[in-house]
N, C-alpha and C positions, 0 to 999 in steps of 0.2 A: 510559460511554457514553450516551450518549439513550434508549436501547433497556434498558438497565440501570434504570436511574430509570421508566422507564414501566409496566418486573414489578415492584421498589419496592414504585409506588403501587398499581398491584393488587392489590399483599396486605395494604396500607395504612400499611404500613412509612414512620415519620415523616422527613418530608426532616429535620430538623433533628439525627435521630444517625446519618444517611448520610452517608462520608463520602464524595469525587469528587473522583476522583485516580486518571487514568488510566497506564498504562503508561508504564512508563522506559527508557532505554536510552543507554549511554554516548556522551559525545561523540568520546568516542577512540579513533578511527577513523578511515581515509584518507578522505578527501570530493571527487570529480571539477569541478575547478575550469571553467568555463566558460569555454571555447572556441570557434575559429570551425570551422566546419565545410564544409567544400565538397561543392555536391552530388553531386559525382563519388566522394563516400567511402562505407561502409559505415555504417545507422548501426540500433547492436545492441539489440534488445528483450530482456527479456529476465523471467523466470517464472522464481517461487522459493518451492516450494513441493511437499509433496506432490500426486504421479497418481492423482488419485480423482476419480468423479462429483461432486460437492460442489466441487469448485473449479475446475468449468467450465471444464473445456482444452478440447473438443473446442467450448465457440462460440467461444474463442480461436481455437481452426482455423478452422473456416468463416470468419471475421471474418478472417485470412490467407492467408485464396484472398482476397478484395476484396483486400488489402494490396497483394498480389501481378501482381495484373487492376491497376494504377496505378504503375507499371513503375517504384517508388521502390524508389531502394537503401539493399534493408536486409534480416536476417535477425533471425531471431526465433529466440531461446534456452531453450532451457526446460532449465532443475535442480531435478534432481529426480528421487524412484525413489519406487512405488507399484505399486498393481495393472493400472488400466488403460496402463503403458506400452505394451506391445502391442494389443491396440485400438487406440489414439493412432495408430502408429505407423502401423497399416493405415489411419486413413480419409487422416493423411498421403498415400501412396499415391494410394488413392482421387482423392483433392483434384490432384492434381501439382502438390504444395505441397514435394517434400523435395527440390527443389535452395535452398531457404532458409529449411530449419528443420533445427534439430541436436538431437536425444536426449542432453545432456550428461548425463546419470546425477547421481552423488549429488556434488558441488565439498565439498573440503575452502576453508575463510579463502572464502566467502564475505561480510563488511564489503568485503576487498581488492580482491575480483574485478570489484567492481558498481561501482565506478571507472572498467570498461575499458567500462561500459555503457552507454546514451544514454535507456533509458526503459521502467521498469519497469509489468511492466500484472499485472493481479489480478483472475479473469473470475469467481472465487467467488456458490457462492450461498448461503455459512456461511458467515458471519465471527464471530470475536471482537471484539479488539484485537492486529492481526494486525503480530506483530515485524517479519513480511517489509518489512508498507511501514513502519516506520520504517525498519529498517535503510535501506531504500530511498531515502526521506526526506531521512535521514543522508549517506548518499552522493550527496546533492545534486541528485539521479532529480525529475524528473518522473514524475505518478503519474494512469497509467489504470487504475481500476477500479471494480467494480459499487457498488451506494448499499448495501452492506452491514454491519449491526456498525457496528464503532466507528468504520468506514474513511471516513467525512466528515467525522467528531471531528477524524481526523487529519488531513486535507487541510485541512480546514476552509476556510472559504470564498476563500481562492486557488488551492486544484487543483479546488472544486464542479466547475466548466465541467468537465473529466474525467472525472465519473465518471459510470456507465452505470448497465441497471436491470440488474437479473441478468437470464442467457437474451438478451440480443439485442447475440448477431452484429455487428450491420448499425451500433449504434452503436459498437463496441467499434472497427470498424474505419474509422468516422469521425473520431473521437480522436487513430488512432495514425496515418493521416493527415496528417493536422491536423498533429499536431511530429514525423512522419519528415521531411514535405516542409519544415517551416521555423523551420528553425538556432535563431533568434530566440529565439520562444515555448518552443520547448521548451527554451532555457538560461537564459530568463527565471524558465518553473516550477519545472525546479531548483533554481534556488538563493534560489528560494521556500520551497522544500518542506527544508530545510539553515535557510534561518531558524527554520520554523514549527518544528522539531522543537528545538531548540538555545534556543528559547523556552518551549517549554510540554512540551517530553518530557527533559529534562535528566537525568538519572537523581538526579541528586545532590538535585536538588529536590524530587523524585518519593517524597527517601529519607528527607528530612526533613519532607515533606511524615507520609511515617507516626511518626516522630521526637514530633511534638510532636500526635498521636495519641493517642497513646499514655500518652505526660504526662497529658491530658483524662483518658483514660479515669482513670489512676492516682489522677486528682480526681478521679474521680465526677461526671465536665461531658460526659456523653457526649449530652445535647441540642446542646452544642457544635462538634460533629462539622463541621455541616453550614461553618463558619466556614475552615473549614479548605480552603474546596472554588478549584482547579486553575480559573484564568478558562475553560478549553476548552472542562470541560465545561458552563458556566452559557450561555456563548458555545453550543454545539451545543444550546442549550430545554432548559429543565425540566422 
């Protein structure tokens, strides 16, 4: 990610010896086909991950209070377990949003079940290159997330307008309301995410990059690593 490059530059590691490749993901999983969604149907928004403070779920719940006031037909599903669950459930009750928030605990077969969702949200304060984001993109979901770690690189210019600063519930609410209330941009962004993950993050592409890198190393050509760069990382800025 761009942040990784910044850290390498700070310690003086030579760019030409740096292998620029993102995490990869298998594309052999179900994805959500575009559908025409009636305004009368429920739009399912999903968070997937640990229930810990660094994931920013409190911000999401404050944002959801705003979404609830909009009277849009939507439900927030929280998939995962963790130390913060009890506190988060208490916050849901204080905000009086329990009618539209569901804590689902551990969820099996997430890739398949993501196709039943409509929007993915990740309000984290800290991330590396999130596999949860890649799984959502592979499923064809639009992504609303914070601009941390490698997330900006993952969603690219196609999804940049739905990234927000960490700790900004009002911005999360704004992006969610936009997507919940408008089926066409929701479906369009979801398809763009699916196309992007296919183009840059296919595990076969990433595995081939590693194979080429080991070939260079075995031939004492470590200074040529930069030639193998995945274009998605150059796109995010060196």
